[in-house]
All heavy atoms as TSV, in Angstrom:
chain	resi	resn	atom	element	x	y	z
A	1	MET	N	N	137.179	77.741	120.149
A	1	MET	CA	C	136.296	78.877	120.344
A	1	MET	C	C	136.675	79.945	119.320
A	1	MET	O	O	137.835	80.295	119.198
A	1	MET	CB	C	136.462	79.404	121.780
A	1	MET	CG	C	135.639	80.604	122.087
A	1	MET	SD	S	135.836	81.325	123.740
A	1	MET	CE	C	136.203	80.004	124.822
A	2	ASN	N	N	135.678	80.444	118.588
A	2	ASN	CA	C	135.916	81.523	117.640
A	2	ASN	C	C	134.804	82.559	117.765
A	2	ASN	O	O	133.858	82.384	118.528
A	2	ASN	CB	C	136.032	80.984	116.214
A	2	ASN	CG	C	134.774	80.259	115.762
A	2	ASN	OD1	O	133.674	80.708	116.032
A	2	ASN	ND2	N	134.943	79.138	115.077
A	3	THR	N	N	134.913	83.647	117.002
A	3	THR	CA	C	133.941	84.725	117.150
A	3	THR	C	C	132.534	84.312	116.737
A	3	THR	O	O	131.562	84.820	117.312
A	3	THR	CB	C	134.372	85.977	116.364
A	3	THR	OG1	O	134.572	85.614	114.995
A	3	THR	CG2	C	135.637	86.574	116.938
A	4	ASP	N	N	132.411	83.415	115.784
A	4	ASP	CA	C	131.072	82.947	115.411
A	4	ASP	C	C	130.402	82.208	116.570
A	4	ASP	O	O	129.212	82.400	116.835
A	4	ASP	CB	C	131.135	82.022	114.191
A	4	ASP	CG	C	131.471	82.770	112.909
A	4	ASP	OD1	O	131.189	83.988	112.827
A	4	ASP	OD2	O	132.018	82.131	111.993
A	5	THR	N	N	131.178	81.387	117.251
A	5	THR	CA	C	130.654	80.634	118.394
A	5	THR	C	C	130.263	81.575	119.528
A	5	THR	O	O	129.173	81.449	120.099
A	5	THR	CB	C	131.700	79.616	118.891
A	5	THR	OG1	O	132.069	78.781	117.800
A	5	THR	CG2	C	131.152	78.767	120.011
A	6	ILE	N	N	131.129	82.518	119.828
A	6	ILE	CA	C	130.833	83.475	120.899
A	6	ILE	C	C	129.603	84.302	120.541
A	6	ILE	O	O	128.751	84.568	121.384
A	6	ILE	CB	C	132.050	84.373	121.194
A	6	ILE	CG1	C	133.207	83.523	121.713
A	6	ILE	CG2	C	131.691	85.460	122.223
A	6	ILE	CD1	C	134.531	84.249	121.795
A	7	GLY	N	N	129.490	84.680	119.276
A	7	GLY	CA	C	128.310	85.414	118.830
A	7	GLY	C	C	127.031	84.607	119.000
A	7	GLY	O	O	125.987	85.157	119.365
A	8	SER	N	N	127.112	83.312	118.769
A	8	SER	CA	C	125.950	82.435	118.982
A	8	SER	C	C	125.564	82.381	120.452
A	8	SER	O	O	124.379	82.428	120.799
A	8	SER	CB	C	126.245	81.022	118.481
A	8	SER	OG	O	126.417	81.024	117.092
A	9	TRP	N	N	126.567	82.276	121.313
A	9	TRP	CA	C	126.299	82.268	122.758
A	9	TRP	C	C	125.676	83.596	123.182
A	9	TRP	O	O	124.742	83.625	123.987
A	9	TRP	CB	C	127.579	82.036	123.551
A	9	TRP	CG	C	128.248	80.723	123.325
A	9	TRP	CD1	C	127.677	79.553	122.908
A	9	TRP	CD2	C	129.634	80.439	123.492
A	9	TRP	NE1	N	128.626	78.572	122.816
A	9	TRP	CE2	C	129.837	79.076	123.170
A	9	TRP	CE3	C	130.728	81.190	123.886
A	9	TRP	CZ2	C	131.081	78.464	123.232
A	9	TRP	CZ3	C	131.977	80.589	123.947
A	9	TRP	CH2	C	132.147	79.237	123.626
A	10	ALA	N	N	126.187	84.688	122.626
A	10	ALA	CA	C	125.640	86.011	122.943
A	10	ALA	C	C	124.174	86.088	122.517
A	10	ALA	O	O	123.345	86.664	123.229
A	10	ALA	CB	C	126.470	87.102	122.262
A	11	GLY	N	N	123.849	85.496	121.387
A	11	GLY	CA	C	122.458	85.456	120.933
A	11	GLY	C	C	121.564	84.698	121.891
A	11	GLY	O	O	120.428	85.121	122.159
A	12	LEU	N	N	122.059	83.595	122.418
A	12	LEU	CA	C	121.286	82.833	123.407
A	12	LEU	C	C	120.995	83.685	124.642
A	12	LEU	O	O	119.863	83.724	125.133
A	12	LEU	CB	C	122.048	81.576	123.837
A	12	LEU	CG	C	122.200	80.453	122.828
A	12	LEU	CD1	C	123.136	79.381	123.384
A	12	LEU	CD2	C	120.847	79.850	122.499
A	13	VAL	N	N	122.034	84.353	125.139
A	13	VAL	CA	C	121.873	85.196	126.330
A	13	VAL	C	C	120.907	86.339	126.041
A	13	VAL	O	O	120.008	86.627	126.841
A	13	VAL	CB	C	123.244	85.726	126.816
A	13	VAL	CG1	C	123.070	86.761	127.914
A	13	VAL	CG2	C	124.119	84.572	127.296
A	14	TRP	N	N	121.061	86.990	124.888
A	14	TRP	CA	C	120.189	88.111	124.530
A	14	TRP	C	C	118.734	87.655	124.486
A	14	TRP	O	O	117.855	88.343	125.006
A	14	TRP	CB	C	120.608	88.701	123.184
A	14	TRP	CG	C	119.881	89.967	122.866
A	14	TRP	CD1	C	120.274	91.235	123.168
A	14	TRP	CD2	C	118.604	90.087	122.224
A	14	TRP	NE1	N	119.331	92.133	122.738
A	14	TRP	CE2	C	118.284	91.452	122.155
A	14	TRP	CE3	C	117.709	89.165	121.694
A	14	TRP	CZ2	C	117.118	91.924	121.586
A	14	TRP	CZ3	C	116.528	89.633	121.130
A	14	TRP	CH2	C	116.250	91.001	121.077
A	15	ASN	N	N	118.470	86.501	123.876
A	15	ASN	CA	C	117.100	85.993	123.780
A	15	ASN	C	C	116.488	85.724	125.146
A	15	ASN	O	O	115.316	86.040	125.391
A	15	ASN	CB	C	117.043	84.736	122.915
A	15	ASN	CG	C	117.205	85.038	121.450
A	15	ASN	OD1	O	116.780	86.079	120.970
A	15	ASN	ND2	N	117.830	84.134	120.724
A	16	VAL	N	N	117.267	85.154	126.046
A	16	VAL	CA	C	116.776	84.882	127.400
A	16	VAL	C	C	116.466	86.189	128.124
A	16	VAL	O	O	115.417	86.330	128.764
A	16	VAL	CB	C	117.809	84.031	128.189
A	16	VAL	CG1	C	117.486	84.003	129.663
A	16	VAL	CG2	C	117.853	82.622	127.628
A	17	LEU	N	N	117.361	87.167	128.011
A	17	LEU	CA	C	117.131	88.453	128.672
A	17	LEU	C	C	115.971	89.214	128.038
A	17	LEU	O	O	115.261	89.943	128.732
A	17	LEU	CB	C	118.400	89.307	128.633
A	17	LEU	CG	C	119.521	88.844	129.559
A	17	LEU	CD1	C	120.793	89.629	129.273
A	17	LEU	CD2	C	119.113	88.986	131.017
A	18	ASN	N	N	115.775	89.063	126.774
A	18	ASN	CA	C	114.671	89.740	126.090
A	18	ASN	C	C	113.325	89.234	126.598
A	18	ASN	O	O	112.357	89.985	126.631
A	18	ASN	CB	C	114.792	89.532	124.577
A	18	ASN	CG	C	113.872	90.435	123.806
A	18	ASN	OD1	O	113.767	91.624	124.085
A	18	ASN	ND2	N	113.192	89.869	122.824
A	19	GLU	N	N	113.279	88.001	127.033
A	19	GLU	CA	C	112.043	87.414	127.580
A	19	GLU	C	C	111.810	87.829	129.032
A	19	GLU	O	O	110.670	87.967	129.454
A	19	GLU	CB	C	112.113	85.888	127.515
A	19	GLU	CG	C	112.178	85.314	126.125
A	19	GLU	CD	C	110.843	85.318	125.427
A	19	GLU	OE1	O	109.822	85.091	126.103
A	19	GLU	OE2	O	110.830	85.568	124.210
A	20	ALA	N	N	112.888	88.013	129.801
A	20	ALA	CA	C	112.740	88.178	131.250
A	20	ALA	C	C	113.132	89.545	131.783
A	20	ALA	O	O	112.891	89.829	132.939
A	20	ALA	CB	C	113.567	87.110	131.963
A	21	GLU	N	N	113.761	90.373	131.017
A	21	GLU	CA	C	114.230	91.704	131.384
A	21	GLU	C	C	115.443	91.684	132.308
A	21	GLU	O	O	116.499	92.127	131.915
A	21	GLU	CB	C	113.123	92.566	131.959
A	21	GLU	CG	C	112.070	92.902	130.929
A	21	GLU	CD	C	111.100	93.936	131.420
A	21	GLU	OE1	O	111.479	94.759	132.265
A	21	GLU	OE2	O	109.964	93.910	130.950
A	22	VAL	N	N	115.310	91.198	133.544
A	22	VAL	CA	C	116.450	91.154	134.474
A	22	VAL	C	C	116.565	89.746	135.040
A	22	VAL	O	O	115.592	89.191	135.533
A	22	VAL	CB	C	116.280	92.151	135.642
A	22	VAL	CG1	C	117.438	92.034	136.614
A	22	VAL	CG2	C	116.144	93.569	135.130
A	23	LEU	N	N	117.771	89.200	134.956
A	23	LEU	CA	C	118.046	87.882	135.527
A	23	LEU	C	C	119.412	87.918	136.197
A	23	LEU	O	O	120.267	88.724	135.828
A	23	LEU	CB	C	118.062	86.803	134.443
A	23	LEU	CG	C	116.751	86.491	133.737
A	23	LEU	CD1	C	117.005	85.543	132.568
A	23	LEU	CD2	C	115.753	85.875	134.696
A	24	ASP	N	N	119.614	87.014	137.144
A	24	ASP	CA	C	120.958	86.890	137.686
A	24	ASP	C	C	121.735	85.892	136.838
A	24	ASP	O	O	121.171	85.178	136.008
A	24	ASP	CB	C	120.958	86.543	139.178
A	24	ASP	CG	C	120.403	85.180	139.516
A	24	ASP	OD1	O	120.643	84.227	138.742
A	24	ASP	OD2	O	119.760	85.046	140.566
A	25	SER	N	N	123.036	85.879	137.020
A	25	SER	CA	C	123.894	85.053	136.163
A	25	SER	C	C	123.565	83.565	136.284
A	25	SER	O	O	123.630	82.830	135.292
A	25	SER	CB	C	125.369	85.310	136.463
A	25	SER	OG	O	125.652	85.106	137.821
A	26	LYS	N	N	123.162	83.109	137.468
A	26	LYS	CA	C	122.791	81.700	137.633
A	26	LYS	C	C	121.556	81.353	136.808
A	26	LYS	O	O	121.484	80.285	136.202
A	26	LYS	CB	C	122.534	81.381	139.110
A	26	LYS	CG	C	123.780	81.350	139.947
A	26	LYS	CD	C	123.448	81.046	141.397
A	26	LYS	CE	C	124.685	81.107	142.262
A	26	LYS	NZ	N	124.375	80.872	143.672
A	27	GLN	N	N	120.583	82.252	136.794
A	27	GLN	CA	C	119.365	82.021	136.024
A	27	GLN	C	C	119.666	81.982	134.518
A	27	GLN	O	O	119.117	81.156	133.792
A	27	GLN	CB	C	118.328	83.115	136.312
A	27	GLN	CG	C	117.779	83.067	137.713
A	27	GLN	CD	C	116.973	84.303	138.049
A	27	GLN	OE1	O	117.387	85.429	137.767
A	27	GLN	NE2	N	115.805	84.095	138.654
A	28	ILE	N	N	120.534	82.872	134.078
A	28	ILE	CA	C	120.912	82.897	132.660
A	28	ILE	C	C	121.661	81.627	132.290
A	28	ILE	O	O	121.400	81.019	131.250
A	28	ILE	CB	C	121.748	84.151	132.339
A	28	ILE	CG1	C	120.926	85.412	132.586
A	28	ILE	CG2	C	122.263	84.110	130.896
A	28	ILE	CD1	C	121.732	86.697	132.559
A	29	LYS	N	N	122.561	81.218	133.153
A	29	LYS	CA	C	123.331	79.994	132.904
A	29	LYS	C	C	122.396	78.790	132.791
A	29	LYS	O	O	122.533	77.959	131.892
A	29	LYS	CB	C	124.352	79.786	134.023
A	29	LYS	CG	C	125.267	78.625	133.808
A	29	LYS	CD	C	126.306	78.547	134.913
A	29	LYS	CE	C	127.150	77.311	134.730
A	29	LYS	NZ	N	128.139	77.161	135.783
A	30	LYS	N	N	121.421	78.706	133.678
A	30	LYS	CA	C	120.467	77.592	133.653
A	30	LYS	C	C	119.612	77.626	132.390
A	30	LYS	O	O	119.393	76.599	131.748
A	30	LYS	CB	C	119.578	77.647	134.895
A	30	LYS	CG	C	118.612	76.501	135.003
A	30	LYS	CD	C	117.802	76.582	136.286
A	30	LYS	CE	C	116.823	75.432	136.369
A	30	LYS	NZ	N	116.030	75.495	137.599
A	31	ALA	N	N	119.147	78.809	132.007
A	31	ALA	CA	C	118.267	78.935	130.843
A	31	ALA	C	C	118.990	78.660	129.530
A	31	ALA	O	O	118.401	78.121	128.596
A	31	ALA	CB	C	117.645	80.329	130.814
A	32	THR	N	N	120.272	79.038	129.452
A	32	THR	CA	C	121.021	78.874	128.201
A	32	THR	C	C	121.803	77.571	128.146
A	32	THR	O	O	122.236	77.160	127.081
A	32	THR	CB	C	122.013	80.030	128.003
A	32	THR	OG1	O	122.936	80.046	129.103
A	32	THR	CG2	C	121.287	81.364	127.874
A	33	LYS	N	N	122.034	76.971	129.312
A	33	LYS	CA	C	122.849	75.757	129.426
A	33	LYS	C	C	124.304	75.983	128.986
A	33	LYS	O	O	124.985	75.072	128.534
A	33	LYS	CB	C	122.229	74.590	128.652
A	33	LYS	CG	C	120.854	74.215	129.174
A	33	LYS	CD	C	120.315	73.002	128.527
A	33	LYS	CE	C	118.969	72.549	128.982
A	33	LYS	NZ	N	118.160	73.285	129.856
A	34	LEU	N	N	124.766	77.238	129.151
A	34	LEU	CA	C	126.154	77.562	128.835
A	34	LEU	C	C	127.046	77.285	130.034
A	34	LEU	O	O	126.619	77.403	131.183
A	34	LEU	CB	C	126.287	79.038	128.446
A	34	LEU	CG	C	125.612	79.470	127.150
A	34	LEU	CD1	C	125.710	80.983	126.990
A	34	LEU	CD2	C	126.222	78.765	125.955
A	35	LYS	N	N	128.288	76.941	129.767
A	35	LYS	CA	C	129.290	76.790	130.820
A	35	LYS	C	C	129.758	78.183	131.225
A	35	LYS	O	O	129.521	79.165	130.515
A	35	LYS	CB	C	130.467	75.966	130.305
A	35	LYS	CG	C	130.069	74.563	129.917
A	35	LYS	CD	C	131.224	73.836	129.306
A	35	LYS	CE	C	130.752	72.460	128.840
A	35	LYS	NZ	N	131.698	71.826	127.953
A	36	ASP	N	N	130.446	78.273	132.380
A	36	ASP	CA	C	130.888	79.571	132.892
A	36	ASP	C	C	131.663	80.378	131.857
A	36	ASP	O	O	131.351	81.541	131.606
A	36	ASP	CB	C	131.751	79.401	134.149
A	36	ASP	CG	C	130.939	79.094	135.387
A	36	ASP	OD1	O	129.729	79.413	135.408
A	36	ASP	OD2	O	131.504	78.536	136.336
A	37	LYS	N	N	132.686	79.783	131.252
A	37	LYS	CA	C	133.522	80.546	130.312
A	37	LYS	C	C	132.717	80.969	129.090
A	37	LYS	O	O	132.932	82.050	128.548
A	37	LYS	CB	C	134.775	79.775	129.919
A	37	LYS	CG	C	134.551	78.573	129.046
A	37	LYS	CD	C	135.865	77.934	128.667
A	37	LYS	CE	C	135.630	76.775	127.706
A	37	LYS	NZ	N	136.883	76.183	127.272
A	38	GLU	N	N	131.764	80.156	128.665
A	38	GLU	CA	C	130.914	80.501	127.532
A	38	GLU	C	C	129.987	81.664	127.888
A	38	GLU	O	O	129.806	82.596	127.103
A	38	GLU	CB	C	130.103	79.286	127.095
A	38	GLU	CG	C	130.942	78.139	126.608
A	38	GLU	CD	C	130.190	76.822	126.476
A	38	GLU	OE1	O	129.063	76.693	127.001
A	38	GLU	OE2	O	130.756	75.899	125.853
A	39	LEU	N	N	129.423	81.606	129.091
A	39	LEU	CA	C	128.518	82.649	129.558
A	39	LEU	C	C	129.245	83.984	129.649
A	39	LEU	O	O	128.754	85.009	129.168
A	39	LEU	CB	C	127.929	82.271	130.918
A	39	LEU	CG	C	126.965	83.272	131.531
A	39	LEU	CD1	C	125.716	83.413	130.674
A	39	LEU	CD2	C	126.596	82.841	132.934
A	40	TYR	N	N	130.437	83.977	130.240
A	40	TYR	CA	C	131.161	85.233	130.404
A	40	TYR	C	C	131.720	85.755	129.090
A	40	TYR	O	O	131.833	86.978	128.903
A	40	TYR	CB	C	132.216	85.101	131.502
A	40	TYR	CG	C	131.542	84.988	132.850
A	40	TYR	CD1	C	131.573	83.810	133.578
A	40	TYR	CD2	C	130.800	86.042	133.361
A	40	TYR	CE1	C	130.906	83.696	134.796
A	40	TYR	CE2	C	130.127	85.941	134.571
A	40	TYR	CZ	C	130.189	84.769	135.283
A	40	TYR	OH	O	129.522	84.670	136.476
A	41	ALA	N	N	132.009	84.890	128.146
A	41	ALA	CA	C	132.394	85.341	126.803
A	41	ALA	C	C	131.194	86.037	126.147
A	41	ALA	O	O	131.346	87.095	125.519
A	41	ALA	CB	C	132.870	84.167	125.956
A	42	ALA	N	N	130.011	85.460	126.311
A	42	ALA	CA	C	128.792	86.070	125.770
A	42	ALA	C	C	128.512	87.412	126.440
A	42	ALA	O	O	128.150	88.387	125.764
A	42	ALA	CB	C	127.608	85.124	125.951
A	43	PHE	N	N	128.690	87.482	127.754
A	43	PHE	CA	C	128.522	88.754	128.466
A	43	PHE	C	C	129.482	89.803	127.908
A	43	PHE	O	O	129.105	90.956	127.692
A	43	PHE	CB	C	128.789	88.593	129.965
A	43	PHE	CG	C	127.687	87.946	130.754
A	43	PHE	CD1	C	127.921	87.552	132.061
A	43	PHE	CD2	C	126.427	87.725	130.230
A	43	PHE	CE1	C	126.924	86.965	132.832
A	43	PHE	CE2	C	125.413	87.132	130.979
A	43	PHE	CZ	C	125.679	86.756	132.298
A	44	GLY	N	N	130.720	89.420	127.689
A	44	GLY	CA	C	131.713	90.347	127.151
A	44	GLY	C	C	131.308	90.853	125.778
A	44	GLY	O	O	131.437	92.051	125.486
A	45	TRP	N	N	130.828	89.955	124.942
A	45	TRP	CA	C	130.375	90.318	123.590
A	45	TRP	C	C	129.253	91.356	123.668
A	45	TRP	O	O	129.288	92.393	123.017
A	45	TRP	CB	C	129.894	89.057	122.888
A	45	TRP	CG	C	129.371	89.251	121.499
A	45	TRP	CD1	C	128.192	89.824	121.133
A	45	TRP	CD2	C	130.004	88.835	120.289
A	45	TRP	NE1	N	128.040	89.779	119.781
A	45	TRP	CE2	C	129.139	89.177	119.233
A	45	TRP	CE3	C	131.195	88.183	120.003
A	45	TRP	CZ2	C	129.444	88.904	117.907
A	45	TRP	CZ3	C	131.488	87.907	118.681
A	45	TRP	CH2	C	130.623	88.271	117.649
A	46	LEU	N	N	128.236	91.046	124.487
A	46	LEU	CA	C	127.086	91.928	124.599
A	46	LEU	C	C	127.431	93.253	125.283
A	46	LEU	O	O	126.912	94.308	124.907
A	46	LEU	CB	C	125.950	91.220	125.341
A	46	LEU	CG	C	125.328	90.043	124.582
A	46	LEU	CD1	C	124.440	89.223	125.501
A	46	LEU	CD2	C	124.563	90.521	123.359
A	47	ALA	N	N	128.320	93.212	126.250
A	47	ALA	CA	C	128.745	94.437	126.924
A	47	ALA	C	C	129.529	95.330	125.961
A	47	ALA	O	O	129.345	96.550	125.940
A	47	ALA	CB	C	129.586	94.105	128.157
A	48	ARG	N	N	130.386	94.716	125.164
A	48	ARG	CA	C	131.175	95.480	124.185
A	48	ARG	C	C	130.269	96.157	123.164
A	48	ARG	O	O	130.545	97.259	122.706
A	48	ARG	CB	C	132.160	94.535	123.483
A	48	ARG	CG	C	133.036	95.191	122.474
A	48	ARG	CD	C	134.101	96.026	123.173
A	48	ARG	NE	N	135.058	96.487	122.183
A	48	ARG	CZ	C	135.250	97.771	121.890
A	48	ARG	NH1	N	134.596	98.696	122.526
A	48	ARG	NH2	N	136.118	98.121	120.991
A	49	GLU	N	N	129.155	95.511	122.833
A	49	GLU	CA	C	128.187	96.090	121.910
A	49	GLU	C	C	127.194	97.016	122.620
A	49	GLU	O	O	126.247	97.504	122.006
A	49	GLU	CB	C	127.421	94.982	121.189
A	49	GLU	CG	C	128.267	94.215	120.198
A	49	GLU	CD	C	127.447	93.247	119.365
A	49	GLU	OE1	O	126.317	92.883	119.759
A	49	GLU	OE2	O	127.959	92.848	118.303
A	50	ASN	N	N	127.417	97.246	123.902
A	50	ASN	CA	C	126.570	98.122	124.719
A	50	ASN	C	C	125.110	97.665	124.710
A	50	ASN	O	O	124.193	98.470	124.614
A	50	ASN	CB	C	126.693	99.574	124.258
A	50	ASN	CG	C	126.326	100.550	125.339
A	50	ASN	OD1	O	126.540	100.293	126.520
A	50	ASN	ND2	N	125.759	101.669	124.951
A	51	LYS	N	N	124.910	96.350	124.843
A	51	LYS	CA	C	123.558	95.779	124.818
A	51	LYS	C	C	123.077	95.325	126.191
A	51	LYS	O	O	121.896	95.075	126.367
A	51	LYS	CB	C	123.506	94.602	123.848
A	51	LYS	CG	C	123.868	95.013	122.444
A	51	LYS	CD	C	123.143	94.251	121.425
A	51	LYS	CE	C	123.615	94.770	120.088
A	51	LYS	NZ	N	122.643	94.775	119.105
A	52	ILE	N	N	123.999	95.189	127.167
A	52	ILE	CA	C	123.595	94.746	128.504
A	52	ILE	C	C	124.241	95.621	129.572
A	52	ILE	O	O	125.256	96.279	129.333
A	52	ILE	CB	C	123.953	93.261	128.771
A	52	ILE	CG1	C	125.449	93.002	128.625
A	52	ILE	CG2	C	123.137	92.346	127.895
A	52	ILE	CD1	C	125.875	91.599	129.028
A	53	THR	N	N	123.611	95.631	130.737
A	53	THR	CA	C	124.176	96.290	131.914
A	53	THR	C	C	124.267	95.268	133.040
A	53	THR	O	O	123.536	94.275	133.063
A	53	THR	CB	C	123.312	97.472	132.396
A	53	THR	OG1	O	122.029	96.991	132.787
A	53	THR	CG2	C	123.163	98.522	131.319
A	54	PHE	N	N	125.156	95.554	133.963
A	54	PHE	CA	C	125.382	94.685	135.114
A	54	PHE	C	C	125.143	95.472	136.388
A	54	PHE	O	O	125.461	96.655	136.470
A	54	PHE	CB	C	126.832	94.179	135.139
A	54	PHE	CG	C	127.239	93.428	133.910
A	54	PHE	CD1	C	127.942	94.067	132.897
A	54	PHE	CD2	C	126.930	92.099	133.759
A	54	PHE	CE1	C	128.326	93.386	131.757
A	54	PHE	CE2	C	127.308	91.400	132.630
A	54	PHE	CZ	C	128.006	92.051	131.628
A	55	GLU	N	N	124.595	94.790	137.375
A	55	GLU	CA	C	124.398	95.372	138.691
A	55	GLU	C	C	124.558	94.253	139.710
A	55	GLU	O	O	124.143	93.120	139.456
A	55	GLU	CB	C	122.994	95.964	138.787
A	55	GLU	CG	C	122.720	96.701	140.057
A	55	GLU	CD	C	121.308	97.287	140.058
A	55	GLU	OE1	O	120.816	97.669	138.988
A	55	GLU	OE2	O	120.717	97.318	141.140
A	56	GLU	N	N	125.151	94.560	140.852
A	56	GLU	CA	C	125.304	93.548	141.890
A	56	GLU	C	C	124.146	93.650	142.861
A	56	GLU	O	O	123.835	94.732	143.361
A	56	GLU	CB	C	126.633	93.743	142.628
A	56	GLU	CG	C	126.928	92.629	143.592
A	56	GLU	CD	C	128.303	92.771	144.237
A	56	GLU	OE1	O	128.906	93.834	144.131
A	56	GLU	OE2	O	128.748	91.809	144.856
A	57	ASN	N	N	123.485	92.528	143.105
A	57	ASN	CA	C	122.412	92.471	144.083
A	57	ASN	C	C	123.029	92.643	145.463
A	57	ASN	O	O	123.889	91.865	145.864
A	57	ASN	CB	C	121.680	91.133	143.971
A	57	ASN	CG	C	120.518	91.025	144.916
A	57	ASN	OD1	O	120.493	91.613	145.983
A	57	ASN	ND2	N	119.528	90.252	144.519
A	58	SER	N	N	122.612	93.671	146.182
A	58	SER	CA	C	123.218	93.971	147.475
A	58	SER	C	C	122.964	92.888	148.527
A	58	SER	O	O	123.764	92.706	149.430
A	58	SER	CB	C	122.730	95.320	147.996
A	58	SER	OG	O	121.327	95.307	148.127
A	59	ASP	N	N	121.865	92.151	148.390
A	59	ASP	CA	C	121.552	91.106	149.362
A	59	ASP	C	C	122.355	89.829	149.106
A	59	ASP	O	O	123.001	89.304	149.999
A	59	ASP	CB	C	120.064	90.768	149.346
A	59	ASP	CG	C	119.211	91.939	149.795
A	59	ASP	OD1	O	119.701	92.759	150.600
A	59	ASP	OD2	O	118.067	92.039	149.333
A	60	SER	N	N	122.299	89.344	147.888
A	60	SER	CA	C	122.912	88.046	147.586
A	60	SER	C	C	124.294	88.163	146.957
A	60	SER	O	O	124.970	87.158	146.785
A	60	SER	CB	C	122.010	87.257	146.640
A	60	SER	OG	O	121.966	87.886	145.369
A	61	LYS	N	N	124.688	89.368	146.576
A	61	LYS	CA	C	125.963	89.600	145.880
A	61	LYS	C	C	125.985	88.934	144.506
A	61	LYS	O	O	127.019	88.773	143.901
A	61	LYS	CB	C	127.177	89.146	146.716
A	61	LYS	CG	C	127.278	89.788	148.067
A	61	LYS	CD	C	127.517	91.269	147.939
A	61	LYS	CE	C	127.707	91.876	149.312
A	61	LYS	NZ	N	127.542	93.306	149.316
A	62	GLU	N	N	124.822	88.542	144.013
A	62	GLU	CA	C	124.708	87.917	142.693
A	62	GLU	C	C	124.722	89.007	141.621
A	62	GLU	O	O	124.221	90.106	141.829
A	62	GLU	CB	C	123.404	87.109	142.612
A	62	GLU	CG	C	123.249	86.259	141.401
A	62	GLU	CD	C	124.287	85.159	141.295
A	62	GLU	OE1	O	124.615	84.537	142.319
A	62	GLU	OE2	O	124.762	84.917	140.183
A	63	LEU	N	N	125.283	88.692	140.479
A	63	LEU	CA	C	125.363	89.609	139.358
A	63	LEU	C	C	124.022	89.627	138.630
A	63	LEU	O	O	123.556	88.587	138.159
A	63	LEU	CB	C	126.472	89.156	138.392
A	63	LEU	CG	C	126.740	90.024	137.183
A	63	LEU	CD1	C	127.274	91.384	137.623
A	63	LEU	CD2	C	127.722	89.335	136.272
A	64	LEU	N	N	123.393	90.803	138.556
A	64	LEU	CA	C	122.130	90.964	137.835
A	64	LEU	C	C	122.447	91.547	136.461
A	64	LEU	O	O	123.224	92.490	136.337
A	64	LEU	CB	C	121.195	91.895	138.581
A	64	LEU	CG	C	120.774	91.457	139.972
A	64	LEU	CD1	C	119.929	92.522	140.635
A	64	LEU	CD2	C	120.007	90.142	139.901
A	65	VAL	N	N	121.825	90.985	135.432
A	65	VAL	CA	C	122.094	91.394	134.056
A	65	VAL	C	C	120.775	91.782	133.395
A	65	VAL	O	O	119.763	91.104	133.579
A	65	VAL	CB	C	122.749	90.248	133.263
A	65	VAL	CG1	C	123.148	90.705	131.873
A	65	VAL	CG2	C	123.954	89.683	134.008
A	66	SER	N	N	120.803	92.876	132.641
A	66	SER	CA	C	119.603	93.300	131.913
A	66	SER	C	C	120.005	93.896	130.576
A	66	SER	O	O	121.142	94.338	130.396
A	66	SER	CB	C	118.789	94.291	132.727
A	66	SER	OG	O	119.553	95.440	133.011
A	67	LEU	N	N	119.050	93.899	129.651
A	67	LEU	CA	C	119.273	94.512	128.340
A	67	LEU	C	C	119.171	96.019	128.444
A	67	LEU	O	O	118.386	96.546	129.236
A	67	LEU	CB	C	118.236	94.022	127.328
A	67	LEU	CG	C	118.297	92.574	126.887
A	67	LEU	CD1	C	117.167	92.285	125.900
A	67	LEU	CD2	C	119.633	92.247	126.251
A	68	ILE	N	N	119.933	96.704	127.625
A	68	ILE	CA	C	119.804	98.149	127.477
A	68	ILE	C	C	118.790	98.361	126.359
A	68	ILE	O	O	118.975	97.855	125.258
A	68	ILE	CB	C	121.153	98.802	127.127
A	68	ILE	CG1	C	122.137	98.619	128.261
A	68	ILE	CG2	C	120.951	100.281	126.776
A	68	ILE	CD1	C	123.535	99.081	127.957
A	69	LYS	N	N	117.734	99.071	126.651
A	69	LYS	CA	C	116.690	99.286	125.637
A	69	LYS	C	C	116.635	100.713	125.206
A	69	LYS	O	O	117.002	101.612	125.816
A	69	LYS	CB	C	115.344	98.832	126.177
A	69	LYS	CG	C	115.362	97.349	126.432
A	69	LYS	CD	C	113.999	96.831	126.682
A	69	LYS	CE	C	114.111	95.342	126.892
A	69	LYS	NZ	N	112.925	94.634	126.829
C-alpha cells in the first residue's frame, strides 16, 4: 500500500459520493468494491483534505458520509 494507491481509492469514494451526495459506509463499500482497510484509508485521505464529512445515523448507528461542497 502506498500513497498513489490510497489516492486512487479516495478517487473511487469521491466519485461515488459525487453521484449520490450521502451514503452510508456499507453502500460506499458495495459501490467501490473496496475492502474495509482500503475504504477507511480512502476516508482518511478525503477527510484530511477536508472533502468529506461524517455523521452517525441515530437509528442504525451506521456511518453516513457526504462530500463537503
